[in-house]
C-alpha positions as CSV (number, residue, x, y, z in Angstrom):
1,M,106.4,105.1,-17.9
2,A,109.1,105.9,-20.5
3,Q,108.0,106.2,-24.1
4,K,108.9,103.3,-26.4
5,G,109.7,104.0,-30.0
6,P,110.0,107.5,-31.5
7,K,109.4,110.4,-29.1
8,Y,106.2,112.3,-29.3
9,R,104.3,114.9,-27.4
10,D,100.7,114.5,-26.2
11,R,99.0,117.6,-27.3
12,Y,95.4,118.8,-27.4
13,W,93.0,121.0,-29.3
14,N,89.5,122.1,-28.7
15,S,86.6,121.0,-30.8
16,P,84.1,123.5,-32.1
17,E,81.9,122.7,-29.0
18,G,84.8,123.0,-26.6
19,L,85.7,119.3,-26.1
20,K,89.4,118.7,-25.3
21,L,90.7,116.4,-28.1
22,H,94.1,114.7,-28.1
23,Y,96.7,113.9,-30.7
24,R,100.2,112.5,-30.7
25,D,102.8,114.8,-32.3
26,Y,105.9,113.1,-33.5
27,D,108.8,115.4,-34.3
28,G,109.7,116.0,-37.9
29,P,110.5,118.9,-40.4
30,L,107.9,121.6,-40.3
31,E,108.4,122.2,-44.0
32,G,106.2,120.2,-46.3
33,P,103.0,118.3,-45.5
34,P,103.0,116.2,-42.3
35,I,101.5,112.7,-42.2
36,L,98.1,113.0,-40.6
37,C,96.8,109.7,-39.2
38,L,93.0,109.1,-38.7
39,P,92.0,105.9,-36.9
40,G,89.1,103.5,-37.3
41,L,85.8,103.4,-35.5
42,T,86.9,102.2,-32.0
43,R,90.6,102.8,-32.3
44,N,93.0,105.6,-31.4
45,A,96.3,107.3,-32.1
46,R,98.3,104.3,-30.9
47,D,97.3,102.4,-34.0
48,F,99.8,104.4,-35.9
49,E,102.9,103.5,-33.9
50,P,104.3,101.6,-36.8
51,V,103.8,104.6,-39.1
52,A,105.7,106.8,-36.6
53,E,108.5,104.2,-36.3
54,A,109.0,104.2,-40.0
55,F,108.6,107.9,-40.8
56,A,109.0,110.1,-37.6
57,G,112.0,112.3,-37.8
58,K,112.0,112.3,-41.6
59,H,108.4,113.6,-41.5
60,R,106.2,115.1,-38.8
61,V,103.6,112.5,-37.9
62,I,100.3,113.6,-36.2
63,A,98.1,110.8,-34.9
64,V,94.6,111.8,-33.9
65,D,92.2,110.5,-31.2
66,F,88.7,111.2,-32.5
67,R,86.3,112.5,-29.8
68,G,85.3,109.6,-27.6
69,R,88.5,107.7,-28.1
70,G,91.8,107.4,-26.5
71,L,92.7,110.5,-24.5
72,S,90.1,112.7,-26.1
73,D,87.0,113.8,-24.2
74,H,83.8,111.8,-24.6
75,D,81.0,113.7,-26.2
76,P,77.9,114.3,-23.9
77,D,75.8,114.2,-27.1
78,P,76.4,110.8,-28.8
79,T,74.5,111.9,-31.9
80,R,77.6,113.9,-32.8
81,Y,79.7,110.7,-33.2
82,Q,79.5,110.8,-36.9
83,P,81.9,111.6,-39.8
84,A,80.8,115.2,-40.5
85,T,81.7,116.0,-36.8
86,Y,85.1,114.5,-37.1
87,V,85.8,116.4,-40.3
88,A,85.0,119.7,-38.5
89,D,87.3,118.6,-35.6
90,V,90.2,117.8,-38.0
91,L,89.9,121.0,-39.9
92,K,90.0,122.9,-36.6
93,L,93.2,121.1,-35.7
94,L,94.8,121.9,-39.0
95,D,93.8,125.5,-38.6
96,Q,95.2,125.7,-35.1
97,L,98.5,124.2,-36.2
98,G,98.7,126.4,-39.3
99,I,98.9,123.3,-41.6
100,A,97.9,124.1,-45.1
101,D,97.8,120.4,-46.3
102,A,98.8,117.0,-45.2
103,V,99.3,113.4,-46.2
104,F,96.1,111.9,-44.9
105,V,96.3,108.3,-43.7
106,G,92.8,107.1,-42.9
107,T,91.9,103.7,-41.7
108,S,88.3,102.6,-42.1
109,L,86.3,105.4,-40.4
110,G,89.4,107.6,-40.8
111,G,89.2,107.0,-44.6
112,I,85.6,108.0,-44.7
113,V,86.5,111.2,-42.9
114,T,89.3,111.7,-45.4
115,M,86.9,111.3,-48.4
116,L,84.3,113.6,-46.8
117,L,86.9,116.3,-46.0
118,A,88.2,116.1,-49.6
119,S,84.7,117.0,-50.8
120,E,84.6,120.0,-48.5
121,E,88.2,121.4,-48.6
122,P,90.2,119.4,-51.2
123,E,93.1,121.8,-50.9
124,R,93.9,120.5,-47.5
125,I,94.8,117.0,-48.9
126,A,98.3,116.8,-50.4
127,S,97.8,113.0,-50.9
128,A,95.7,110.3,-49.3
129,L,96.0,106.6,-48.2
130,L,92.6,105.0,-47.8
131,N,93.1,102.0,-45.6
132,D,90.5,99.2,-46.4
133,I,87.7,101.6,-47.0
134,G,85.8,103.0,-50.0
135,P,82.6,104.7,-51.0
136,E,80.7,101.4,-51.0
137,L,80.9,98.7,-48.3
138,V,80.0,95.0,-47.9
139,E,76.9,94.6,-45.8
140,S,78.2,91.4,-44.0
141,G,81.2,93.3,-42.8
142,L,79.0,96.1,-41.5
143,D,76.9,93.5,-39.7
144,R,80.0,92.2,-38.0
145,I,81.0,95.7,-36.9
146,R,77.5,96.4,-35.6
147,D,77.7,93.2,-33.6
148,Y,80.8,94.1,-31.6
149,V,80.8,97.9,-31.4
150,G,79.7,99.2,-28.1
151,K,80.4,96.0,-26.2
152,G,84.1,96.5,-25.5
153,V,86.5,94.0,-24.1
154,E,87.3,93.6,-20.4
155,A,90.4,91.7,-19.0
156,R,92.3,91.2,-15.8
157,D,95.7,91.6,-17.4
158,W,97.5,91.9,-20.7
159,E,97.9,88.2,-21.1
160,E,94.1,87.6,-20.8
161,A,93.5,90.6,-23.1
162,A,95.8,89.2,-25.8
163,G,94.0,85.8,-25.6
164,L,90.6,87.4,-26.0
165,Y,91.6,89.4,-29.0
166,A,93.3,86.4,-30.6
167,K,90.2,84.4,-30.2
168,G,87.8,87.1,-31.5
169,M,90.0,88.5,-34.3
170,G,92.3,85.6,-35.2
171,D,90.8,85.4,-38.7
172,I,91.7,89.0,-39.4
173,Y,95.4,88.6,-38.5
174,P,96.0,84.8,-38.8
175,R,99.8,85.2,-38.7
176,W,100.0,87.1,-35.5
177,T,101.8,85.6,-32.5
178,R,100.8,86.0,-28.9
179,D,103.3,88.9,-28.6
180,D,101.6,90.6,-31.6
181,W,98.2,90.3,-29.9
182,E,99.5,91.8,-26.6
183,R,100.9,94.7,-28.6
184,F,97.5,95.1,-30.2
185,A,95.7,95.0,-26.8
186,R,98.0,97.6,-25.4
187,R,97.0,99.9,-28.3
188,V,93.3,99.6,-27.9
189,M,92.8,99.1,-24.1
190,H,93.6,101.1,-21.0
191,E,93.3,100.7,-17.3
192,G,89.8,100.8,-16.0
193,G,86.5,98.9,-16.1
194,A,85.3,96.1,-13.8
195,K,88.3,93.8,-14.3
196,G,91.2,96.2,-14.6
197,L,91.6,96.7,-18.4
198,T,88.9,97.9,-20.8
199,S,88.5,99.0,-24.4
200,N,89.6,102.6,-24.8
201,Y,86.5,104.2,-26.4
202,D,83.1,105.6,-25.4
203,R,80.6,102.7,-25.9
204,R,78.0,105.2,-27.2
205,V,79.9,105.5,-30.5
206,A,77.8,102.4,-31.3
207,D,74.5,104.3,-31.3
208,N,74.8,105.9,-34.8
209,V,76.4,102.7,-36.2
210,V,73.6,100.5,-35.0
211,A,70.9,103.0,-36.1
212,G,72.4,103.0,-39.6
213,S,71.4,99.3,-40.0
214,T,68.0,100.6,-41.2
215,S,69.5,103.1,-43.7
216,A,70.1,102.6,-47.4
217,P,73.5,101.1,-48.2
218,M,76.4,103.5,-48.4
219,D,76.9,105.0,-51.8
220,A,79.4,107.8,-51.6
221,W,81.2,107.7,-55.0
222,H,80.8,111.4,-55.4
223,L,83.2,111.9,-52.4
224,L,86.1,110.6,-54.6
225,D,85.6,113.4,-57.2
226,D,87.9,115.9,-55.5
227,L,90.6,113.2,-55.0
228,K,91.0,112.6,-58.8
229,D,93.9,115.0,-59.2
230,K,95.6,113.9,-56.0
231,P,98.1,111.1,-55.3
232,V,96.0,108.3,-53.7
233,T,96.9,104.8,-52.5
234,I,94.1,102.3,-51.9
235,L,95.2,99.8,-49.2
236,R,93.2,96.6,-49.0
237,G,93.4,93.6,-46.8
238,E,93.2,90.5,-49.0
239,N,90.6,88.9,-46.7
240,S,88.6,92.0,-45.9
241,D,84.9,91.4,-45.3
242,L,84.1,95.2,-45.5
243,F,85.9,96.4,-48.6
244,S,85.7,94.2,-51.7
245,D,88.2,93.9,-54.5
246,A,85.5,94.8,-57.0
247,V,85.0,98.2,-55.2
248,A,88.7,98.7,-55.0
249,Q,89.1,98.1,-58.8
250,R,86.2,100.5,-59.5
251,M,87.9,103.1,-57.4
252,L,91.0,102.8,-59.5
253,D,89.0,103.5,-62.6
254,H,87.2,106.4,-60.9
255,L,90.3,108.1,-59.6
256,G,92.5,107.5,-62.6
257,E,95.9,108.0,-61.0
258,A,95.4,105.9,-57.8
259,E,97.5,102.9,-56.8
260,L,96.1,99.7,-55.2
261,V,98.1,97.7,-52.8
262,T,96.6,94.4,-51.4
263,I,98.0,93.1,-48.2
264,P,98.1,89.2,-48.1
265,D,96.6,87.2,-45.3
266,V,95.0,90.2,-43.6
267,G,91.3,91.1,-43.1
268,H,89.8,94.4,-42.1
269,A,92.0,96.3,-41.8
270,P,95.8,96.3,-42.4
271,S,97.5,97.5,-39.2
272,F,100.7,99.0,-40.7
273,D,102.6,96.3,-38.9
274,E,102.9,94.8,-42.3
275,P,106.0,95.8,-44.3
276,E,103.9,96.0,-47.4
277,S,101.7,98.7,-45.8
278,I,104.6,100.8,-44.8
279,A,106.1,100.4,-48.3
280,A,102.8,101.5,-49.8
281,L,102.8,104.7,-47.6
282,A,106.5,105.4,-48.5
283,A,105.7,105.2,-52.2
284,L,102.7,107.6,-51.7
285,I,104.9,110.1,-49.9
286,E,107.3,109.9,-52.8
287,R,104.5,110.8,-55.1
288,T,103.3,113.7,-52.9
289,P,104.2,117.2,-54.0
290,D,106.4,119.2,-51.6
C-alpha cells in the first residue's frame, strides 16, 4: 500500500537485549536537533503522523515504537515493560544514529520517559514537549487506564472499529467525526486477532501498570530539575482526567522558563490533530537552540 502523507522509512535498531525495535524516519535536514516522538502506553509511531505532516522536510522527524508496540518486537519478559527500559532503548537509538540531542515530544508514557531520560543524560534534550503528563498524576485517571489496558479492541472492519472507539473514548475527543475515529483506529490497530482487526500492542504491557495500583502515588518532581534550563512546553488537554491544571501550574513554577498550552475540549491526551498542539510545538522549535 502506498504511503499517505510525508514519506518515511521504516527502520530498526536493536535493544540492549537484542530485541528488534522499529521507528519511522521522516526525511529532514541532518543539521540541528531532530524531532523525536515518544508515544503513550498502548500507542505507537503512527500517533505522530500529524507532527510529520507539519514538520517533516523542514525537520527530521523520528517516531518510535516502544518495545511491545507497533512493529517492534514483543519482550519475552514483560517485567521489562517499564520507563527505565524505554530510556535505555531510546539512548541506544540516539547513539546508533549519532544524534547528540533532540526535540523530545513525549505523550503520556513518552513524557515520563523524557523526564527520566533528562535526569540521566540531560545533554541529550535540546527541548521538550510534555504532552498531558507531569511528575504527579490524578488517581482516577490512572484507574481508568488500569481498567482498559491489556484488554485491547477487536473489530471486523474499520467501520466497526471506529464505532467502538467513538463509544469508548467519545468524552476524550467530543468534536471528532466518524472519519476522525476511523483515522484513529487505523493508527492504533492492525490486522490480526479473532475478528480481523486488533489493538497493536502486547497485552502484557498491562502487567506492571496494574501491579502499580498498590504502590505509592507517583511523586517525581525531582525529574524536572534537569529540564529547568531547557525550553519546555507543557501541553494539557482541558478535560484531562490524568494531568490536573494544578500540577501543570506547579510545573510552570518549578521549571521557570516553561510554557503551558491548554487544548480546549480534549481529554487525555491531545492527539496533535489539533491546530493548537501543532502551533505549540512550532513555538517550542523556535525556542530550541540550533
